C-alpha positions as CSV (number, residue, x, y, z in Angstrom):
1,X,109.8,64.2,114.3
2,X,108.1,64.0,110.9
3,X,109.8,66.4,108.5
4,X,106.4,67.6,107.2
5,X,105.4,68.6,110.8
6,X,108.7,70.3,111.4
7,X,108.3,72.3,108.1
8,X,104.8,73.2,109.2
9,X,106.0,74.6,112.5
10,X,108.7,76.6,110.7
11,X,106.1,78.0,108.3
12,X,103.7,78.9,111.1
13,X,106.5,80.6,113.1
14,X,107.7,82.6,110.1
15,X,104.1,83.7,109.3
16,X,103.6,84.8,113.0
17,X,106.8,86.9,112.8
18,X,105.7,88.5,109.5
19,X,102.3,89.3,110.9
20,X,103.8,90.8,114.0
21,X,106.2,92.8,112.0
22,X,103.5,94.0,109.7
23,X,101.3,95.0,112.7
24,X,104.1,96.9,114.4
25,X,105.1,98.6,111.1
26,X,101.5,99.7,110.5
27,X,101.2,101.3,114.0
28,X,104.6,102.9,113.7
29,X,103.6,104.5,110.4
30,X,100.4,106.1,112.0
31,X,101.6,108.8,114.4
32,X,98.0,109.6,115.3
33,X,97.1,106.1,116.5
34,X,98.2,106.9,120.1
35,X,98.0,110.7,119.8
36,X,97.1,112.7,123.0
37,X,96.1,115.8,121.0
38,X,93.0,117.5,122.4
39,X,91.4,121.0,122.1
40,X,89.0,123.1,124.2
41,X,87.4,126.4,123.4
42,X,86.0,129.5,125.1
43,X,83.4,131.4,123.0
44,X,81.9,134.8,123.7
45,X,81.5,138.2,122.2
46,X,81.8,136.8,118.6
47,X,85.2,135.5,119.5
48,X,86.5,131.9,119.8
49,X,89.7,131.2,121.7
50,X,91.2,127.7,121.4
51,X,93.5,125.8,123.8
52,X,95.4,122.8,122.4
53,X,97.3,120.2,124.4
54,X,99.2,117.0,123.5
55,X,100.2,116.0,120.0
56,X,103.2,117.6,118.4
57,X,103.5,121.4,118.0
58,X,103.1,123.6,116.1
59,X,99.3,123.6,116.0
60,X,96.9,125.0,113.4
61,X,93.2,125.8,113.9
62,X,90.0,125.9,111.8
63,X,86.3,126.6,112.3
64,X,85.2,125.2,109.0
65,X,87.4,122.1,108.7
66,X,89.1,123.4,105.6
67,X,90.9,126.7,106.2
68,X,93.5,126.5,108.9
69,X,95.4,129.3,110.7
70,X,98.3,129.4,113.2
71,X,96.5,131.8,115.5
72,X,94.4,130.2,118.2
73,X,91.8,133.0,118.2
74,X,89.0,133.7,115.8
75,X,87.4,137.2,115.9
76,X,84.3,138.7,114.4
77,X,82.8,135.3,114.0
78,X,79.4,135.2,112.4
79,X,76.6,133.9,114.6
80,X,76.1,130.1,114.5
81,X,77.3,126.8,115.8
82,X,80.8,125.7,114.9
83,X,83.1,122.7,115.1
84,X,86.6,123.9,116.1
85,X,89.4,121.7,114.7
86,X,93.1,121.6,115.8
87,X,95.7,120.0,113.6
88,X,99.3,119.3,114.8
89,X,102.6,118.8,113.0
90,X,101.8,115.1,112.3
91,X,98.4,116.2,110.8
92,X,96.6,114.5,113.7
93,X,93.3,116.3,114.5
94,X,91.0,116.8,117.4
95,X,87.6,118.7,117.6
96,X,85.3,120.4,120.0
97,X,81.9,122.1,119.6
98,X,81.1,125.8,119.9
99,X,77.5,126.9,120.5
100,X,75.8,129.9,119.1
101,X,74.4,130.8,122.5
102,X,77.9,131.1,124.0
103,X,79.3,132.9,120.9
104,X,76.5,135.5,121.1
105,X,77.0,136.3,124.8
106,X,79.0,138.3,127.3
107,X,80.1,136.5,130.5
108,X,80.4,138.9,133.4
109,X,83.1,137.1,135.5
110,X,82.4,139.2,138.6
111,X,79.1,137.4,139.3
112,X,78.9,134.7,136.6
113,X,75.9,136.2,134.8
114,X,75.9,135.6,131.0
115,X,74.1,138.1,128.8
116,X,72.9,137.8,125.2
117,X,74.6,140.2,122.8
118,X,73.4,141.4,119.4
119,X,75.0,143.0,116.4
120,X,73.0,145.9,114.9
121,X,74.8,147.7,112.1
122,X,78.4,148.3,113.2
123,X,77.5,148.1,116.9
124,X,77.5,145.3,119.4
125,X,75.0,145.8,122.3
126,X,73.7,143.7,125.2
127,X,70.5,142.0,124.0
128,X,69.0,142.4,127.5
129,X,69.0,144.9,130.4
130,X,72.0,144.8,132.7
131,X,71.6,143.1,136.1
132,X,74.8,143.6,138.0
133,X,74.3,144.3,141.7
134,X,76.1,147.5,142.7
135,X,74.8,147.7,146.2
136,X,77.1,147.5,149.3
137,X,76.5,147.1,153.0
138,X,76.5,150.9,153.3
139,X,75.1,152.2,150.0
140,X,72.2,151.4,147.6
141,X,72.6,152.4,144.0
142,X,70.5,149.8,142.1
143,X,67.0,148.3,142.6
144,X,64.7,145.7,141.3
145,X,61.4,147.1,140.3
146,X,59.1,147.3,143.4
147,X,62.0,145.7,145.3
148,X,61.0,142.3,144.0
149,X,64.0,140.2,143.0
150,X,61.9,138.4,140.3
151,X,61.6,141.7,138.4
152,X,65.4,141.9,138.1
153,X,65.2,138.5,136.3
154,X,62.9,140.0,133.8
155,X,63.8,143.7,133.5
156,X,67.3,143.9,134.9
157,X,68.2,146.4,137.6
158,X,67.4,150.2,137.8
159,X,70.6,152.3,138.5
160,X,71.5,155.7,139.5
161,X,73.6,157.4,136.8
162,X,76.8,157.3,138.9
163,X,76.4,153.5,139.4
164,X,75.5,153.0,135.7
165,X,78.6,155.0,134.6
166,X,81.1,152.9,136.6
167,X,79.9,149.3,136.4
168,X,80.6,148.1,132.9
169,X,82.9,145.0,132.6
170,X,86.1,145.5,130.7
171,X,85.6,146.2,127.0
172,X,82.1,147.6,127.5
173,X,80.7,151.0,128.4
174,X,77.6,153.0,129.1
175,X,76.5,154.2,125.6
176,X,76.6,157.9,124.7
177,X,73.7,159.8,123.2
178,X,75.5,159.4,119.9
179,X,75.7,155.6,120.3
180,X,71.9,155.5,120.9
181,X,71.3,157.8,117.9
182,X,73.3,155.5,115.6
183,X,71.3,152.5,116.8
184,X,67.9,154.3,116.4
185,X,68.8,155.5,112.9
186,X,70.0,152.0,112.0
187,X,66.6,150.5,112.7
188,X,64.7,153.2,110.9
189,X,64.6,156.4,113.1
190,X,62.6,157.7,116.0
191,X,59.2,157.0,114.5
192,X,59.7,153.3,114.5
193,X,62.6,152.6,117.0
194,X,60.3,151.8,119.9
195,X,58.7,149.0,117.9
196,X,61.7,147.8,115.9
197,X,63.9,147.5,119.0
198,X,61.2,145.8,121.1
199,X,60.3,143.2,118.5
200,X,63.8,142.5,117.1
201,X,66.8,140.8,118.6
202,X,67.5,143.9,120.8
203,X,64.4,142.9,122.9
204,X,63.8,146.3,124.3
205,X,62.0,146.4,127.7
206,X,59.9,149.1,129.2
207,X,61.2,148.6,132.7
208,X,59.9,151.7,134.4
209,X,62.0,153.7,136.9
210,X,62.3,154.7,140.6
211,X,62.7,158.1,142.1
212,X,61.6,160.0,145.2
213,X,58.0,159.0,144.5
214,X,58.9,155.3,144.3
215,X,58.6,152.9,141.4
216,X,56.4,153.7,138.4
217,X,55.5,153.0,134.7
218,X,56.7,149.5,134.2
219,X,55.6,148.1,130.8
220,X,54.7,151.7,129.8
221,X,58.0,153.4,129.6
222,X,61.6,152.4,129.4
223,X,64.2,155.0,130.4
224,X,67.9,154.2,129.5
225,X,70.8,156.1,130.7
226,X,73.4,157.7,128.3
227,X,76.9,158.7,129.4
228,X,76.2,162.4,128.6
229,X,76.0,165.1,131.3
230,X,73.4,167.9,130.9
231,X,75.2,171.0,129.6
232,X,73.6,173.4,132.2
233,X,72.1,171.4,135.0
234,X,74.4,169.9,137.7
235,X,73.9,166.2,138.4
236,X,71.5,165.8,135.4
237,X,72.2,163.3,132.7
238,X,70.8,162.2,129.4
239,X,68.4,159.3,128.8
240,X,66.6,157.8,125.9
241,X,62.9,157.1,126.5
242,X,60.9,154.3,124.8
243,X,57.2,154.4,125.2
244,X,54.5,152.2,123.7
245,X,54.1,154.5,120.7
246,X,57.2,156.8,120.7
247,X,60.9,157.3,121.2
248,X,62.3,160.4,122.8
249,X,65.3,161.8,124.5
250,X,65.7,163.9,127.6
251,X,67.6,164.3,130.9
252,X,66.9,163.8,134.6
253,X,68.5,164.0,138.0
254,X,71.2,161.4,138.3
255,X,69.8,160.1,141.6
256,X,66.8,158.7,139.8
257,X,67.2,155.0,138.8
258,X,66.8,153.9,135.2
259,X,67.7,150.9,133.0
260,X,71.0,150.2,131.4
261,X,72.1,148.7,128.1
262,X,75.8,148.4,127.6
263,X,77.6,148.7,124.2
264,X,80.9,147.1,123.3
265,X,83.9,149.4,122.9
266,X,85.0,149.2,119.3
267,X,88.7,149.4,118.4
268,X,89.0,151.7,115.5
């Protein structure tokens, strides 16, 4: 065979080996090329909880793409949309999105309902009336206004005090009179609370009530239970009343059915 052709074959073969070696070396030097690192997140109650899989531990996490932490949980997160990033020991990264709607919410795992939540001052409240069904086959302790289910979608349920005091999901509670007073003072006091809480993120509703006389006063009055018992009357409990032009407090028989807003239990 012609020596020039033989030398050409040798050069081509050598070049192929060099290219192959270079390609393999490049892939081997990039540990993220075939990384299986992935991350998911659960967001609610101003908290983001990440779960990372694959890659090489230990993991680090960030919600701003710059500052990383070893904890997989972010608490007291400001309202907004976020991109959660996980970084492994090889500095490989993976991301997932966190929405403001999920972050600003409470998921009641008992029935799958998700409620908007809102921060006002140092408190965290439901931003809508509670709508958990407390009724059983033998007892009725909550109602939709006028017994129409569509009213529950708008106004939430109306509860007896006993039902209201026992139904909060873990980490939440029926607010005390003091909790309500702090909220009212935070938005400017009794003279303006009925307006400020209705027009703001709290989205106050005047959902009416039900008692022995039936349903009454929807869109005129909103009565909200407190956790406080009347100091002298048996089976009477406190409420906060919001009317079109006023905010007041009082107490009534616990068998009447009023609205409920829950407040998050704060760890001092």
